[in-house]
C-alpha positions in Angstrom: 8.6 -15.9 18.2 5.0 -14.6 18.3 3.4 -14.6 14.8 1.5 -10.4 15.9 -1.2 -8.8 13.0 -1.5 -5.4 12.7 -4.3 -4.5 10.6 -2.5 -0.5 9.9 -4.0 2.8 9.7 -6.0 2.8 5.4 -4.0 4.6 2.9 -5.4 7.5 1.3 -5.2 7.5 -2.5 -6.3 11.2 -3.6 -6.8 12.0 -6.3 -4.1 12.4 -9.3 -3.6 11.8 -12.6 0.3 11.3 -14.7 1.3 7.4 -12.6 1.1 5.6 -11.1 0.1 6.8 -7.1 3.2 5.2 -4.6 3.0 6.0 -0.4 5.0 4.3 2.4 4.4 3.2 5.8 7.4 2.7 8.5 6.0 0.7 11.7 7.8 0.4 14.8 8.6 -3.1 17.1 9.9 -3.2 20.5 11.7 -6.6 20.1 13.9 -8.1 16.4 12.0 -8.6 13.5 12.7 -11.9 11.2 9.9 -12.2 8.6 7.0 -9.5 7.4 4.4 -9.3 5.1 1.5 -7.2 3.8 -1.3 -8.4 3.4 -4.2 -6.5 0.8 -6.4 -6.7 3.5 -9.4 -4.3 0.9 -9.6 -1.6 -1.7 -11.5 1.2 -3.8 -9.8 2.5 -6.7 -12.4 4.4 -9.6 -12.0 7.5 -12.0 -12.7 10.9 -10.0 -15.5 12.2 -11.4 -16.3 11.2 -14.2 -17.0 6.9 -16.3 -14.0 5.1 -17.8 -13.4 1.9 -19.1 -10.9 -0.2 -16.6 -7.9 -1.3 -18.7 -5.3 -1.5 -15.4 -4.9 -1.6 -12.4 -1.9 -1.9 -10.3 -3.4 -2.3 -6.8 0.0 -4.0 -4.5 1.9 -3.7 -1.4 5.6 -5.4 0.3 7.3 -5.3 3.1 10.5 -4.9 3.7 12.6 -4.7 7.5 14.9 -2.0 8.6 16.4 -0.3 11.1 14.5 2.6 12.5 16.1 5.2 15.5 13.8 3.9 18.2 14.7 0.4 17.3 13.2 -2.4 14.4 11.1 -1.1 11.7 9.1 -2.9 8.4 8.0 0.0 5.8 5.3 -1.3 4.1 4.6 0.3 0.4 1.8 0.4 -1.4 1.6 1.4 -4.6 -1.4 2.1 -7.1 -2.6 3.2 -10.4 -5.3 2.9 -12.7 -5.7 3.9 -16.9 -8.4 3.2 -19.3 -7.1 2.0 -23.7 -5.8 5.0 -23.9 -2.8 3.6 -22.9 -1.0 7.4 -20.6 -2.3 7.7 -16.7 -4.2 11.3 -18.5 -7.7 10.6 -16.5 -7.4 11.4 -12.7 -8.3 8.2 -10.5 -8.5 8.0 -6.4 -9.1 5.3 -4.1 -7.9 3.6 -1.3 -6.3 0.8 0.1 -5.9 -1.5 3.4 -3.7 -3.1 4.8 -2.2 -6.1 7.6 0.7 -7.1 8.7 2.4 -10.1 9.8 5.3 -10.5 11.2 7.1 -13.1 12.8 9.2 -11.3 15.9 11.3 -12.6 18.8 
């Protein structure tokens, strides 16, 4: 078995309001994957075009082993959200998340 680390392409989140955003990326491997973990390597998050107090920030990454058309895959999902104390996601926000994928595979 081998441990492999992969820096993934940056997850870019454009200006958005109305709730948290989510993006997914399928990463293929040539051999069976036994376990996988997605780690946040860095992120930037902020309100678009105006200044607000930050209240709730959500930035997380997860990894799920799946089978793709061309062999073993890991589906990496990133959730991303920002709101102020108003209680609703009514202000546009944007940013990015950098992820490193760690897999144990044959």
